[in-house]
N, C-alpha and C positions, 0 to 999 in steps of 0.2 A: 402697116406694122414697121416696115423698114424706115419710113419717114419719121415715125415716132422715135425709134432708136437713134436716128441721126440727130434729131432735135435734142434729145437727152445728152448725147455725146458733146454737142456744141455747148450746151449749158455747163457741163462738167468742165470742159476746157476753159471756158470763160472764168469759172470760179477758181480754177487752179492757177491761172495766170496772175491774178491780183495786180492789175495795171496800176502804176503809180500816177499821181497827179503831177502837174508841172513842177510845183515847188519841191515836192518830195524827190522827184527825179533829179532836179538840179542839185539838191543837197547830196544825193547819192553819187551823182556824177563828180562833184567836187572831191568827195572822199575817195572814190575809186580812181579817178584820174591822178590824184596826188599819190596814191599808193602805187599805181602802175608806172608813174613817172619815176619813182624811187627804184622799183624793180628793174625797169628798163635801163636806168643808169648803172645799176649794179652789174647787170648782165653785160652791158657794153664794156665796162671796165674789165670784167672777168675775161671776156673774149679778146680784148687787147693784150692782156697778160698771156693768154694762150698763144696768140699770134707770135709774140716775142719769144716765148719759151720754145715753141715748136720750130720756129725759124732758126733759133740758136742751136737747138739740138740736132736737127735733121738737115738743114740747108747750109748753114755756115760753119758747122762743126767739121774740122779737118780730119777727124778720126778715120783711119783707113779701114776700120772694121765695118763702117757703114756702107751697105751695099747700095746699088742703084735703086732697088726696090724701096729701101728705107728713105732715100732722098725723094723719090717720086711720092711716096706715102706722106712724107713730111710736107711736100708742096701741096698735096691735096688737103691735108689738115689745115694748112695756113689759108688756102682759098676758102675752105668751109667756114673757118672761124672769122675770116674777114667779112663774108656774107652775113654771118650771124651778128657781128659787131655793127655792120651798116644797118641791118634790120632794126636792132634795138636802138641805135642812134636816131633813126627815123622816128620811132615811136616815142622816144624820150623828148625829141623836139616837138612832136605833135601834142603830147600831154602838157609840155611846158608852155605852149603858146595858146592853149584853149582860153577863149575869152567868153566868160559867162554873161557879159554885158552886151554881146551881140544880139541881134533880133532872135526871138525865141525859135523861129523856124530854122534859122541857120544853126543854132546851138543843137537843136534836136536832130537835124540832118547829119551833122558831123558826128554826134554821139551814136546815131544809128549805124553809121559807117565804121566807127571805131570798135563797136562792141558786137558786130555781126560775127558769126562763126567762120565763114569763108570770106577771105579778102584776096584780091589778086596778088598782093605783095607776099602772100604766103609761098608763092613760087620760089622766092629767095631761100626759104627754109627747105623746100624740096630739093633745090640744087645743092644746098649745103649738105643735106643728108646723103645725096648721091656721091659727093666728094668724100665724105666720111666713109661711105660704103667701100669705095675704091681703095682708100687708104687702109681700111680694116682688112680687106682681102689681102693686100700686099704685105701687111705686117704679120698676119696670122697664118699664112700659108706654110711657113717653116715648121709650125707645130704639128702639122699633119703629114709632113714628109715621111715617106716609108710606110705609113699605115693606110693612106688613102691616095688615090690618083689626084692630080690637080683639079680635075673637073668635080670629083666627089668632094674635095675640100672646099671648093667654091660654093657648091650646093649647101653643104653643112653650115658654112659661114653665113650664107644668104638666109637660110631658114632661121637661124638664131637672130640675125640682125632684123629680119622682117617681123619676128615675134616681139622683139623689144620695141620696134617702131609701133606695132599694133597696140601694145600695152600703153605706150606713151599717148597714142591717139585716143584710146578709150579714157584714160585718166584725164587728158586735156579736155575731152568732150564733157565729162562730168563736172570738171571745174568750171568750164564755160557755162554749162547749164545752171549751175548753182550761183555763180558770181555775176556773170555777164548777161545771160539770157533775159532776166527780168528787166534790166535796163534797156536792152535792145528792143524787146517787145513793147515796153512802155513808150519809148521814143518813137517807134514805128506806128503805134496806135495813136499817139498824140499828133503825129504828122498827118495821118489820115483824117483825123478830126479837123485839123486846121485847113486841109484841102477841100473839105466838104462844104 
């Protein structure tokens, strides 16, 4: 009985995936790569603007009202935005240099790596979020002065920040599942077929 259910589940999963053939996959890759190249370029420019603005406002601004906390927070924001800019620059260059005339196996392998959910370079994003977290704590602590202790204020800020991160992760996962997962699974499946 258990084996029968397992076979049914495997058949359902195969029907749900709808693997693409090589030609359709390459067409989809061209379209998606071009789209993500434009998005990566836009985000790269946006983060360069943020770096300039935050450095000007918090690091090079001679205003005596800026406290040490403001300047440290500004430094953390600049580091975070620099990491984001480098991340998007890397992917802009990746999407820009894709060569669809390379051997099929190479094109599929690179596509599988580009469109998988977890990549090691996402650690840059995690470090960026860590620096934004530090900056947010330093900037927002003053709003809790008098009503909460420093520790309580940090806990409140962390809970709000982690909830926002969790929402972003869930939304990001569903976007990946809808937009990138079919390409990733198809590339992975075609690679297996080529290796057999």
